[in-house]
C-alpha positions as CSV (number, residue, x, y, z in Angstrom):
1,X,10.5,-11.4,-24.8
2,X,10.2,-12.7,-21.3
3,X,12.6,-11.5,-18.6
4,X,13.5,-14.2,-16.1
5,X,13.9,-13.3,-12.5
6,X,15.7,-15.1,-9.6
7,X,14.1,-14.3,-6.3
8,X,16.4,-14.4,-3.2
9,X,14.1,-14.3,-0.2
10,X,10.7,-16.0,0.2
11,X,9.2,-14.0,3.0
12,X,6.2,-11.7,2.8
13,X,7.8,-9.3,0.4
14,X,9.3,-12.1,-1.7
15,X,5.9,-13.7,-2.0
16,X,4.4,-10.3,-3.0
17,X,7.0,-9.9,-5.7
18,X,6.3,-13.3,-7.0
19,X,2.6,-12.6,-7.2
20,X,3.2,-9.3,-8.9
21,X,5.5,-10.9,-11.5
22,X,2.9,-13.6,-12.2
23,X,0.5,-10.8,-13.2
24,X,2.9,-9.4,-15.8
25,X,3.2,-10.9,-19.3
26,X,6.9,-10.1,-19.8
27,X,8.2,-11.4,-16.5
28,X,8.8,-14.8,-15.1
29,X,10.1,-15.8,-11.7
30,X,12.3,-18.7,-12.7
31,X,13.2,-19.7,-9.1
32,X,12.8,-18.5,-5.6
33,X,15.1,-19.5,-2.7
34,X,15.0,-18.8,1.0
35,X,17.9,-20.1,2.9
36,X,20.6,-22.2,1.2
37,X,22.6,-22.1,-2.0
38,X,21.5,-20.1,-5.1
39,X,20.2,-22.3,-7.9
40,X,22.5,-23.0,-10.8
41,X,19.9,-22.1,-13.4
42,X,20.8,-18.7,-15.0
43,X,18.4,-15.8,-14.9
44,X,18.3,-12.3,-16.5
45,X,18.2,-10.5,-13.1
46,X,18.0,-11.3,-9.4
47,X,16.1,-9.5,-6.7
48,X,17.4,-9.9,-3.2
49,X,14.9,-9.4,-0.4
50,X,16.5,-12.0,2.0
51,X,18.5,-11.1,5.1
52,X,21.4,-8.9,5.8
53,X,23.6,-11.9,6.6
54,X,22.9,-13.4,3.2
55,X,23.7,-10.3,1.1
56,X,27.6,-10.9,1.0
57,X,27.1,-14.3,-0.6
58,X,24.5,-13.1,-3.0
59,X,26.6,-10.2,-4.2
60,X,29.5,-12.6,-4.7
61,X,27.3,-15.0,-6.6
62,X,26.0,-12.1,-8.8
63,X,29.5,-11.0,-9.6
64,X,30.7,-14.5,-10.3
65,X,27.9,-15.3,-12.7
66,X,27.5,-11.8,-14.2
67,X,23.9,-11.6,-13.1
68,X,22.5,-8.1,-12.5
69,X,21.1,-7.9,-9.0
70,X,18.6,-5.6,-7.2
71,X,19.2,-5.5,-3.4
72,X,16.2,-4.5,-1.3
73,X,17.5,-6.0,1.9
74,X,18.6,-3.6,4.6
75,X,21.0,-3.7,7.5
76,X,24.1,-5.0,5.6
77,X,27.5,-3.2,5.3
78,X,27.5,-1.0,2.2
79,X,31.3,-1.3,2.2
80,X,30.7,-4.6,0.4
81,X,30.0,-2.6,-2.7
82,X,33.6,-1.3,-2.8
83,X,34.9,-4.8,-3.4
84,X,32.8,-5.4,-6.5
85,X,34.5,-5.6,-9.9
86,X,34.0,-3.1,-12.7
87,X,31.5,-5.3,-14.5
88,X,29.0,-5.5,-11.6
89,X,25.5,-4.4,-12.2
90,X,23.8,-3.6,-8.9
91,X,20.9,-1.5,-7.8
92,X,20.6,-0.9,-4.0
93,X,17.2,0.2,-2.8
94,X,16.4,0.1,0.9
95,X,12.8,1.1,-0.1
96,X,11.3,0.2,-3.5
97,X,8.8,3.1,-3.5
98,X,9.4,6.0,-5.9
99,X,7.2,8.0,-3.6
100,X,9.8,7.6,-0.8
101,X,12.4,8.8,-3.3
102,X,10.3,11.9,-3.8
103,X,10.1,12.4,0.0
104,X,13.8,12.1,0.2
105,X,14.3,14.9,-2.2
106,X,11.8,17.0,-0.4
107,X,13.6,16.2,2.9
108,X,16.7,17.8,1.5
109,X,14.7,20.9,0.6
110,X,13.2,21.0,4.1
111,X,16.6,20.8,5.6
112,X,17.7,23.8,3.5
113,X,14.6,25.7,4.7
114,X,15.5,24.9,8.3
115,X,19.0,26.1,7.7
116,X,17.7,29.6,6.8
117,X,15.2,29.9,9.6
118,X,15.5,33.0,11.9
119,X,14.9,30.7,14.9
120,X,16.4,27.3,15.9
121,X,14.8,24.3,14.2
122,X,14.7,20.8,15.5
123,X,15.0,18.1,12.9
124,X,13.7,14.5,13.3
125,X,12.9,11.3,11.4
126,X,10.6,8.6,12.7
127,X,9.9,5.2,11.3
128,X,7.3,2.6,12.2
129,X,7.2,-1.0,11.0
130,X,5.7,-4.3,12.0
131,X,7.0,-6.0,15.1
132,X,9.1,-8.6,13.2
133,X,11.3,-6.1,11.3
134,X,14.9,-6.6,12.7
135,X,16.8,-3.4,11.7
136,X,16.1,-0.1,13.5
137,X,16.2,2.6,12.3
138,X,15.1,1.3,8.9
139,X,17.2,1.8,5.8
140,X,14.6,4.3,4.6
141,X,14.8,6.3,7.8
142,X,18.6,6.4,7.5
143,X,18.3,7.7,3.9
144,X,15.8,10.3,4.9
145,X,17.9,11.4,7.9
146,X,20.9,11.8,5.6
147,X,19.0,13.9,3.2
148,X,17.5,16.1,5.9
149,X,21.0,16.6,7.5
150,X,22.6,17.3,4.2
151,X,20.1,20.0,3.3
152,X,20.5,21.6,6.7
153,X,24.2,21.5,6.7
154,X,24.3,19.5,9.9
155,X,25.8,16.2,10.9
156,X,23.4,13.2,10.7
157,X,23.7,12.8,14.5
158,X,21.9,16.2,14.9
159,X,18.8,14.7,13.4
160,X,16.7,12.9,16.1
161,X,15.8,9.5,14.9
162,X,13.3,7.1,16.5
163,X,11.8,3.8,15.5
164,X,8.8,1.8,16.6
165,X,8.3,-1.9,15.8
166,X,4.6,-2.5,16.5
167,X,1.7,-4.6,15.2
168,X,1.6,-5.3,11.4
169,X,2.5,-1.8,10.1
170,X,3.9,-2.2,6.6
171,X,5.9,1.0,6.7
172,X,5.4,4.6,7.9
173,X,8.0,7.4,7.8
174,X,7.9,11.0,8.9
175,X,10.4,13.8,8.4
176,X,9.9,16.7,10.8
177,X,11.2,20.2,11.1
178,X,9.9,22.0,14.2
179,X,10.5,25.4,15.7
180,X,8.7,27.8,18.1
181,X,7.1,29.3,15.0
182,X,5.9,26.3,13.0
183,X,6.1,22.5,12.4
184,X,6.5,21.0,9.0
185,X,6.0,17.3,8.5
186,X,6.5,15.1,5.5
187,X,5.0,11.7,5.7
188,X,4.9,8.5,3.6
189,X,2.7,5.6,4.5
190,X,2.8,2.3,2.6
191,X,-0.7,0.8,2.4
192,X,0.5,-2.7,1.5
193,X,3.5,-4.7,0.3
194,X,2.2,-4.5,-3.3
195,X,3.7,-1.0,-3.4
196,X,7.2,-2.5,-2.8
197,X,6.6,-5.5,-5.0
198,X,5.7,-3.4,-8.0
199,X,8.7,-1.1,-7.3
200,X,11.0,-4.1,-7.1
201,X,9.9,-5.2,-10.6
202,X,10.3,-1.7,-11.9
203,X,13.8,-1.6,-10.5
204,X,14.7,-4.9,-12.1
205,X,13.5,-3.7,-15.5
206,X,15.3,-0.4,-15.1
207,X,18.6,-2.1,-14.1
208,X,18.5,-4.4,-17.2
209,X,18.0,-1.3,-19.3
210,X,21.3,0.4,-18.1
211,X,23.8,0.5,-21.0
212,X,26.8,0.3,-18.7
213,X,27.6,-1.7,-15.5
214,X,27.9,0.1,-12.2
215,X,26.3,0.5,-8.8
216,X,23.0,2.4,-8.8
217,X,20.4,3.4,-6.2
218,X,16.7,4.0,-6.4
219,X,17.5,7.7,-6.6
220,X,19.0,7.0,-10.1
221,X,15.8,5.3,-11.1
222,X,13.7,8.0,-9.5
223,X,15.6,10.7,-11.4
224,X,14.2,9.2,-14.6
225,X,10.7,9.2,-13.2
226,X,10.7,12.4,-11.3
227,X,12.9,14.8,-13.3
228,X,10.1,16.4,-15.3
229,X,8.1,16.8,-12.1
230,X,10.8,18.4,-10.1
231,X,12.1,20.9,-12.7
232,X,10.4,24.2,-12.8
233,X,7.7,24.7,-15.4
234,X,9.8,27.2,-17.3
235,X,12.5,24.7,-17.8
236,X,15.2,26.8,-16.3
237,X,15.1,25.8,-12.6
238,X,17.2,23.1,-11.0
239,X,15.6,19.9,-9.8
240,X,14.2,20.0,-6.3
241,X,17.0,18.9,-4.0
242,X,19.8,19.8,-6.3
243,X,22.8,21.6,-4.8
244,X,22.5,25.4,-4.9
245,X,24.8,27.2,-7.4
246,X,28.2,28.1,-6.0
């Protein structure tokens, strides 16, 4: 059975998603729209990689039509999700890479390590993207900063965050914990937009497979993919990044 996709956004990532879907036998991009109204033709799921300004209208359309929607656009107000009805099916993913979701979990662990250091530890997150990316810091950098701060028990403002918008860099993120004793760095580098295009299709399939409506994140999807990896081999440990027992 073929799953039909509506693509909101026809930029570089949108084009990559369309190409990736064309290579799959069970997926079909039924329509793709840049600016302007959403087509009337119904689809099984929509993927939004448009602009922050367009997200409110796209969420409203998805709720009105009952269409599950994956939102990969960044820079919009997450408070919009509070106004969605109980039947909404949404997955919000500032980054479609499950590898980034893994780094986010490890960032939380690194924050916990810093919290127990015998000497002061400086925490930082950096992100580098192509010159045309509008939002800075990126949504991914904000998520990594939040995880690092949470693990360290510090406010997010205590994590230094810097952004570079240069050249044609697809996406490069670093999480750093540095003291007078050592420096630990976690880094994720995307080698091309195919990474995110494949992840977007994985997210669309996953959202359609949810038995109940609700708002999900890529972390929910990643939990399915990474749980076995992050649980200790003896089967008794908590997943990496899980809260410590009280």
